[in-house]
C-alpha positions as CSV (number, residue, x, y, z in Angstrom):
1,M,-6.0,35.4,2.9
2,K,-5.2,31.8,1.6
3,D,-8.0,29.3,1.9
4,N,-7.4,26.4,4.2
5,I,-7.4,22.8,2.8
6,V,-7.2,20.1,5.4
7,I,-5.5,16.9,4.1
8,V,-6.1,13.9,6.2
9,G,-3.1,11.6,5.8
10,G,0.6,12.4,5.1
11,G,1.5,9.6,2.7
12,I,2.5,10.3,-0.9
13,A,-1.1,11.2,-1.9
14,G,-1.4,13.8,0.8
15,L,2.1,15.2,0.1
16,E,1.6,15.4,-3.7
17,A,-1.8,17.1,-3.2
18,A,-0.2,19.6,-0.8
19,R,2.5,20.3,-3.3
20,Q,0.0,21.1,-6.0
21,L,-2.2,23.1,-3.7
22,L,0.7,25.2,-2.5
23,A,1.5,26.0,-6.2
24,L,-2.2,27.1,-6.7
25,G,-2.0,29.5,-3.7
26,Y,-3.8,27.6,-1.0
27,N,-2.9,26.8,2.6
28,P,-2.7,23.0,2.9
29,I,-2.9,21.6,6.4
30,I,-1.6,18.0,6.6
31,V,-2.9,15.9,9.5
32,E,-0.8,12.7,9.9
33,K,-1.4,10.2,12.7
34,E,2.1,8.7,12.6
35,D,5.3,10.5,13.7
36,S,6.7,10.8,10.1
37,L,5.5,11.5,6.6
38,G,5.5,9.3,3.5
39,G,3.2,6.5,4.6
40,H,3.8,3.0,3.3
41,V,6.1,4.1,0.5
42,A,8.5,5.6,3.0
43,R,9.0,2.1,4.4
44,W,9.7,0.6,1.0
45,H,13.1,0.0,-0.5
46,C,12.8,0.2,-4.3
47,L,9.8,0.8,-6.5
48,F,8.8,-1.3,-9.5
49,P,9.4,-1.5,-12.4
50,D,12.5,0.7,-12.5
51,M,13.8,0.0,-9.0
52,T,13.7,3.6,-8.1
53,P,14.7,4.1,-4.5
54,A,11.5,4.9,-2.6
55,K,13.3,7.4,-0.3
56,D,14.1,9.6,-3.4
57,I,10.4,10.0,-4.1
58,V,9.4,10.6,-0.5
59,S,12.3,13.0,0.3
60,A,11.5,15.1,-2.8
61,L,7.8,15.4,-1.8
62,I,8.6,16.3,1.8
63,E,11.1,19.0,0.7
64,E,8.6,20.5,-1.7
65,T,5.8,20.7,1.0
66,K,7.8,22.5,3.7
67,Q,5.5,25.5,3.5
68,A,2.4,23.5,4.4
69,N,1.2,23.3,8.0
70,I,2.0,19.8,9.1
71,F,0.7,18.1,12.3
72,L,2.3,14.8,13.1
73,N,1.0,12.3,15.8
74,T,-2.4,13.9,15.2
75,E,-5.8,12.7,14.1
76,I,-9.3,14.2,13.4
77,S,-11.3,14.1,16.6
78,F,-14.4,15.9,15.3
79,M,-15.6,17.3,12.0
80,N,-18.9,18.8,11.0
81,K,-20.3,20.8,8.1
82,L,-21.0,24.5,8.3
83,K,-22.7,26.5,5.6
84,D,-19.8,26.5,3.0
85,S,-17.0,25.0,5.0
86,Y,-16.0,22.4,7.6
87,N,-15.2,22.8,11.3
88,I,-12.5,20.4,12.2
89,M,-11.1,19.6,15.7
90,L,-7.7,17.9,15.9
91,T,-6.6,15.6,18.7
92,N,-3.8,18.1,19.5
93,G,-6.5,20.7,20.5
94,V,-6.2,22.8,17.3
95,S,-9.4,23.8,15.6
96,V,-9.5,24.5,11.8
97,I,-12.2,26.0,9.5
98,A,-11.6,24.7,6.0
99,K,-13.5,25.0,2.8
100,V,-12.3,21.6,1.6
101,V,-11.2,18.4,3.2
102,L,-9.1,16.0,1.2
103,I,-8.9,12.4,2.5
104,T,-5.7,10.5,1.7
105,T,-5.7,8.0,4.5
106,G,-4.4,5.2,2.3
107,F,-4.7,1.5,3.1
108,S,-3.7,-1.1,5.7
109,V,-1.7,-4.2,5.1
110,F,-3.6,-7.4,5.6
111,E,-2.8,-9.1,8.9
112,A,-1.0,-12.3,7.6
113,E,-1.5,-14.2,10.9
114,K,-5.2,-14.4,10.0
115,K,-4.2,-17.0,7.3
116,E,-3.1,-19.5,9.9
117,E,-2.3,-22.1,7.2
118,Y,0.7,-20.1,6.1
119,G,2.3,-20.1,9.6
120,Y,3.1,-16.4,10.0
121,G,3.9,-15.8,13.6
122,V,4.1,-19.5,14.2
123,Y,7.1,-20.6,12.1
124,D,10.3,-18.6,12.5
125,Q,11.2,-18.5,8.8
126,V,7.9,-17.0,7.6
127,M,7.7,-13.3,7.0
128,T,5.6,-10.8,5.0
129,N,6.4,-8.5,2.1
130,S,6.5,-5.6,4.5
131,D,9.0,-7.4,6.8
132,L,11.2,-8.1,3.8
133,E,11.2,-4.5,2.7
134,R,12.2,-3.5,6.2
135,W,15.2,-5.9,5.9
136,F,16.1,-4.4,2.5
137,N,16.3,-1.0,4.2
138,T,17.9,-1.9,7.5
139,G,19.6,-5.2,6.9
140,D,18.4,-6.2,10.3
141,D,16.1,-9.3,10.6
142,E,17.2,-12.5,12.4
143,R,15.1,-14.6,10.0
144,I,17.7,-13.7,7.3
145,D,20.8,-12.5,9.0
146,G,23.1,-15.4,9.9
147,T,20.8,-17.8,7.9
148,E,22.2,-19.7,5.0
149,I,19.7,-18.8,2.3
150,N,19.5,-21.5,-0.4
151,A,15.8,-21.4,-1.2
152,V,13.2,-18.7,-0.9
153,G,9.5,-18.8,-1.7
154,F,6.9,-16.1,-2.3
155,V,3.2,-16.7,-1.9
156,H,0.9,-14.4,-3.8
157,C,-2.6,-13.3,-2.9
158,V,-2.4,-13.5,0.9
159,G,-5.5,-11.8,2.1
160,S,-6.6,-10.8,-1.5
161,R,-9.1,-12.5,-3.8
162,D,-10.1,-14.5,-0.8
163,E,-13.7,-14.8,0.4
164,K,-12.6,-16.4,3.7
165,A,-10.4,-13.3,4.4
166,R,-13.4,-11.1,3.6
167,N,-11.5,-9.5,0.7
168,S,-12.6,-10.8,-2.7
169,Q,-10.7,-8.0,-4.5
170,C,-7.3,-8.1,-6.1
171,S,-4.8,-5.9,-4.3
172,K,-3.3,-4.9,-7.7
173,V,0.4,-4.6,-6.7
174,C,1.2,-8.0,-5.0
175,C,2.2,-9.8,-8.2
176,I,4.6,-7.2,-9.4
177,T,5.9,-6.6,-5.8
178,A,6.7,-10.4,-5.6
179,V,8.6,-10.2,-8.9
180,K,10.5,-7.2,-7.6
181,Q,11.3,-8.7,-4.3
182,A,12.3,-12.1,-5.9
183,I,14.8,-10.2,-8.1
184,E,16.2,-8.3,-5.1
185,M,16.6,-11.6,-3.2
186,K,18.3,-13.3,-6.2
187,K,20.7,-10.4,-6.4
188,K,21.6,-10.7,-2.7
189,F,21.7,-14.6,-2.8
190,P,22.7,-15.4,-6.4
191,D,22.9,-19.2,-5.8
192,A,19.5,-19.5,-4.1
193,M,16.5,-21.0,-5.7
194,V,13.6,-18.6,-5.8
195,Y,10.0,-19.7,-6.3
196,C,6.8,-17.7,-6.7
197,F,3.5,-19.5,-6.1
198,Y,0.7,-17.6,-7.8
199,M,-3.0,-17.9,-8.8
200,D,-2.9,-15.6,-11.8
201,L,-0.1,-13.2,-12.7
202,R,-1.6,-9.7,-13.2
203,M,1.0,-7.7,-15.0
204,F,-1.1,-4.8,-16.2
205,G,1.2,-1.8,-15.8
206,K,3.9,-0.2,-18.0
207,K,7.0,-2.4,-18.2
208,Y,5.5,-5.0,-15.7
209,E,5.5,-7.8,-18.3
210,D,9.1,-7.0,-19.2
211,F,10.0,-7.1,-15.5
212,Y,8.3,-10.6,-15.2
213,I,10.1,-12.0,-18.2
214,S,13.4,-10.6,-16.9
215,A,12.8,-12.4,-13.6
216,Q,12.6,-15.7,-15.4
217,R,15.1,-15.2,-18.2
218,D,17.8,-13.2,-16.3
219,Y,17.4,-14.4,-12.8
220,G,16.1,-18.0,-13.1
221,I,13.1,-17.4,-10.8
222,R,10.6,-20.2,-11.0
223,F,6.9,-19.3,-11.2
224,I,4.5,-22.0,-10.1
225,R,0.8,-21.6,-10.8
226,G,-1.3,-23.0,-8.0
227,R,-2.4,-22.3,-4.4
228,V,-0.2,-23.3,-1.5
229,S,-2.1,-26.0,0.3
230,E,0.1,-26.5,3.4
231,V,3.0,-24.9,5.2
232,S,4.9,-26.7,7.9
233,E,8.3,-26.7,9.6
234,N,10.9,-29.5,9.7
235,I,13.2,-30.4,12.5
236,D,15.9,-28.0,11.2
237,G,13.5,-25.0,11.3
238,R,13.2,-24.9,7.5
239,V,9.8,-24.3,5.9
240,I,8.1,-27.1,3.9
241,V,5.6,-25.8,1.3
242,K,3.2,-28.1,-0.5
243,A,1.3,-26.8,-3.5
244,E,-0.5,-28.0,-6.7
245,D,1.2,-27.0,-9.9
246,T,-2.0,-26.6,-12.0
247,L,0.0,-26.1,-15.3
248,A,2.0,-29.3,-14.9
249,G,-0.9,-31.1,-13.2
250,K,1.1,-32.5,-10.3
251,P,1.8,-31.7,-6.7
252,V,4.9,-29.8,-5.7
253,K,6.8,-30.0,-2.4
254,V,9.8,-27.7,-1.7
255,T,11.9,-27.0,1.4
256,L,12.7,-23.3,1.9
257,D,15.0,-21.3,4.1
258,L,12.5,-18.4,3.9
259,L,8.9,-18.0,3.0
260,V,7.5,-14.5,2.1
261,L,3.8,-13.9,2.2
262,M,2.5,-11.2,-0.2
263,A,0.0,-9.5,2.2
264,G,-2.5,-7.5,0.3
265,M,-4.1,-4.1,0.7
266,V,-7.2,-3.7,2.8
267,C,-9.2,-0.7,3.9
268,N,-7.7,1.6,6.5
269,K,-9.3,1.1,9.9
270,D,-9.8,4.9,10.0
271,C,-12.3,4.9,7.2
272,G,-15.3,4.0,9.3
273,T,-14.4,6.6,12.0
274,I,-14.0,9.5,9.5
275,A,-17.0,8.4,7.4
276,G,-19.2,8.4,10.5
277,M,-18.4,12.1,11.3
278,V,-19.9,13.5,8.1
279,S,-21.9,10.5,6.8
280,L,-19.6,9.6,4.0
281,Q,-20.3,6.4,2.0
282,I,-18.3,3.3,2.5
283,D,-18.1,0.8,-0.4
284,S,-18.7,-3.0,-0.2
285,D,-14.9,-3.6,0.1
286,G,-14.6,-1.3,3.1
287,F,-12.8,1.5,1.2
288,F,-14.4,5.0,0.8
289,K,-16.9,5.1,-2.0
290,S,-16.2,7.6,-4.8
291,R,-19.0,9.6,-6.3
292,D,-18.4,7.7,-9.5
293,N,-15.9,4.9,-10.0
294,I,-15.2,6.0,-13.6
295,A,-15.9,9.7,-14.1
296,D,-15.4,11.1,-10.6
297,I,-13.0,8.8,-8.6
298,T,-11.7,11.7,-6.4
299,G,-15.2,13.0,-5.6
300,S,-17.2,12.0,-2.5
301,S,-20.9,12.0,-1.8
302,K,-20.5,15.3,0.2
303,E,-19.7,18.7,-1.2
304,G,-16.2,19.9,-0.3
305,I,-14.8,16.5,0.6
306,Y,-12.5,14.8,-1.9
307,Y,-10.4,11.6,-2.0
308,A,-7.0,10.7,-3.5
309,G,-4.9,7.5,-3.5
310,A,-5.6,4.2,-1.9
311,C,-8.3,5.3,0.5
312,T,-10.8,4.3,-2.3
313,G,-9.0,1.1,-3.2
314,P,-5.7,-0.5,-4.1
315,K,-3.5,1.8,-6.2
316,T,0.1,1.9,-7.6
317,V,2.4,4.8,-6.8
318,P,1.9,6.4,-10.3
319,E,-1.9,6.1,-9.9
320,T,-1.8,7.6,-6.4
321,L,0.3,10.6,-7.5
322,A,-1.9,11.2,-10.6
323,E,-5.1,11.1,-8.4
324,A,-3.5,13.6,-5.9
325,R,-2.8,16.0,-8.8
326,S,-6.3,15.5,-10.1
327,A,-7.9,16.1,-6.7
328,A,-5.9,19.3,-6.3
329,L,-7.3,20.6,-9.6
330,E,-10.9,19.5,-8.6
331,I,-10.5,21.4,-5.3
332,H,-9.3,24.5,-7.1
333,S,-12.2,24.4,-9.5
334,Y,-14.7,23.8,-6.6
335,I,-13.4,26.7,-4.6
336,N,-13.6,29.0,-7.6
337,R,-17.3,28.1,-8.0
338,L,-18.2,29.0,-4.4
C-alpha cells in the first residue's frame, strides 16, 4: 500500500513535490483552498528573465500530477500527531492518516492600500503588480483600456523593507518583476516614457543583471534611485509623483497615466492557523521557521512535517521548484528510516 503524503497548498511547490513523490511511489494528497491549482504563478503572465509563459509551467505541472488525490476548495480543519503519523481532518469531511505533511502554503501579496501615501484604492490610475499581470493575461482593466498611455511609473519596495509596514525584509522578486513589467509595458506602448523608482536594485539571479541592462539600453526605461515622497492626482485624473533622485541630488516630479505599485511578499495568513494545530514555530517575519536556515530549510521543528517554497520566506520560481524537489527527497529518506 502506498504511503499517504498530505501536501497543504496546490501552488507550484505543492505540484512539483507531488510530481516527485508520485515518481517515488507515494500517494500525494493535495489540499488546496482555492478552486484551481497553480497559486500565484497561475495568475502571472510571463516569468523573468526569459519571459517564459507562466501558463506553460503550471499546465505541465498539473498534467504530471493527475494521479495525485486533489481536493480543491478545501482546507485543514484539524491535525494532530499520532505515534508515527498525523491524523488530518479536512473541511470537506474527509479524514486522512498520513506519515508526512508537506506545507507549501506560499505567501500573500502585501495589501497596497495600507500604504496610503501611494493612493491605491483612492486614485483611479494606481494599480499593483498583480493587477497589471491580470491585465497582461486578460486585456481587461479600465485603468488601461481606452486610456492614452504616454507615461508609466513603477514604485519598488511597496510593503517590503519597511518598518512601518511591519515587513523589514526584502521580497526578493520585486525589482526584477518591475523590470519585466516595465519591458512588457514598453512593448505594448512603444512611445510611452517608463520610470522605475527604486531604493536599491537587487539583481542577484541568473541573467537578472542582463535583463536590467537591456531595459535601459534596448527599451529606454529610466531608473530613478529614491523613495517616492508624494502621490497625488491632477484635474485630468493623471497621477503626479514626487520623488528625490538621490543620485542626481535633486527632486523629481513626473505626471503619469498609470502608476504601478510593486507590492511585496508577506506571510500567508494561514501560517498561524496551521502552526497552532501542531505547535510549529513561526519566525520573526511571520513565515514558518525552518529547522535551520542554511542546512535544513525544508525541515520543520516537528518530525514528519516539511516545508517547500515561499511558506518560509520570499522565493523565486526556480528556488521554489528546487525546494519542492529537495523536500520530496527528504520525505522519502524520512519514511525509509521509520
